[in-house]
N, C-alpha and C positions, 0 to 999 in steps of 0.2 A: 566515670560513674559505673560502668560495667565491671571494671576491675574491683571496685569497692564492694559491689554486690557479690562478685565471685569470692572474695575473701570472706565476707560475712557467711555465705553459704558453706564454704569450706570449714570455717570455725564451728558452725552449728552442727554439721555432720560429724565432725571429729569429736564432739562432746557426747554423741550418742554412744552408750556403752553396750556393745555386743561382744566384748572381749571375753568375759568370764563365762565359760560353758561348763556345766557340770559333766564330769566324765565318769562318775562312779555313783553307786548306790550309797546313800548316807542313812536313810531310814527305811527299814523293811516294813512298810505300812501294812501290806497284806497279811503278814504274820500277826499283826495286832488286832485285826478284825475279829470281832466276837468276844473279846476280852473286856472286862470292866476296868475302870481307871486304876484300881488298886493292883490288879494283875499286871497292867502295863507299867506302872511305876516299879514294881518288883522286877520286871523283865529289863527295862531300860535304865534303871537306876534313878537317882534323885534328879528331878527336872531342874532346868536353869531357873525357871520361874514357876512357882507353885503357891499362889496366894490362898489364904484361908477362904473356903467357899462361903458365899453369903447364904443366908437361910432361904431355902426353896427357890433359888435362882440358878440359872446356868452358870457354871464356873469353867475354868480352863487351866491348863498348864502348858509349858513350853520347853522344848529341848533345842539347843543350838549346837550345830556341828558345821565346821568349815563354811561360815557365812550363810548357812541355811537354817531355817526354823521349822520345827514340827510343832504345831499348836493342836492341842486336843481339847475339844469342848465336851463337857459331860454334865449329867445331873448329879449334884452332890448327895441327894437323899437316897438314890438307888445305885449310884456309881456307874450307871449305864453311859457309854460313850455315844455322843451325838454325831460327831464328825471329826475328821483330821484335816488340817491344812498344812501344805508344804509351800514355803516361799523363801526367797532370798532375804537376808537381813538388811543389806543396803537396798533401800527402796528404788535405786536408780536402775536396777537390772531389768532388762526386758529380753524376751526370747521369741524369735520368729518361729522356731520349731517347737511345737508343743511337747514332742518326745524328750527334749532336753529337761523340761520341768518334771515330766513323769519319771525319768530315770532316777532322779534324786530319791524318790519315794518307792522305788522298785515297783512301779505301778504300770498297769496296762490300761489303755483307754476304754476297753470293754472287758468286764469281768462278771462272773455270776454272783459273787458275794459282796460287791460294792459298786457304787456309781461314782464316776469321776466328773467333776464339774470344773471346767477350765475357768480361770479368772484373769482379769486384767484391771489394774488400778486406773483411776480416772486420768492420771498423768501420763499413762502409757501411750505409745504410738498405736494407731489403728493396725490391727492384724498381729499384735504382739501379745505375749502372755507373761504374767508376773507371778502367778501362783496356781495352785490346784487344790480343790477341796474334795475330800473323799467321804462319801456318805455310805455307811454300812447298810446292807439289805438284811432285814431280820425277818 
């Protein structure tokens, strides 16, 4: 019985994915702070996902690089950016070190022109991070 329990625990722990660690900056989010969505699209190029904005509702666009997404929410009528979110595209990735997630967006946990909000999905293990949201200070 103990051997079966040991095998079950071994299988469960081997399924946890901590292998993929971001090692480089993929999105330079601080350089985008203060720009409207049109300026950002001009700078970064055509987004991977850029739906037609609904009337008077918040819209967003997304960029994908190396299994990571940068999602940008904005007001379509004023083009003002609300926030940026950086997260891995496969939803299975979790990170024990918050700095790993910040590195992808070239972010610092404390900055004078934006606020960083760490995130963790409901499925994530306690004490792990899956994303980061950046809210510009205006």
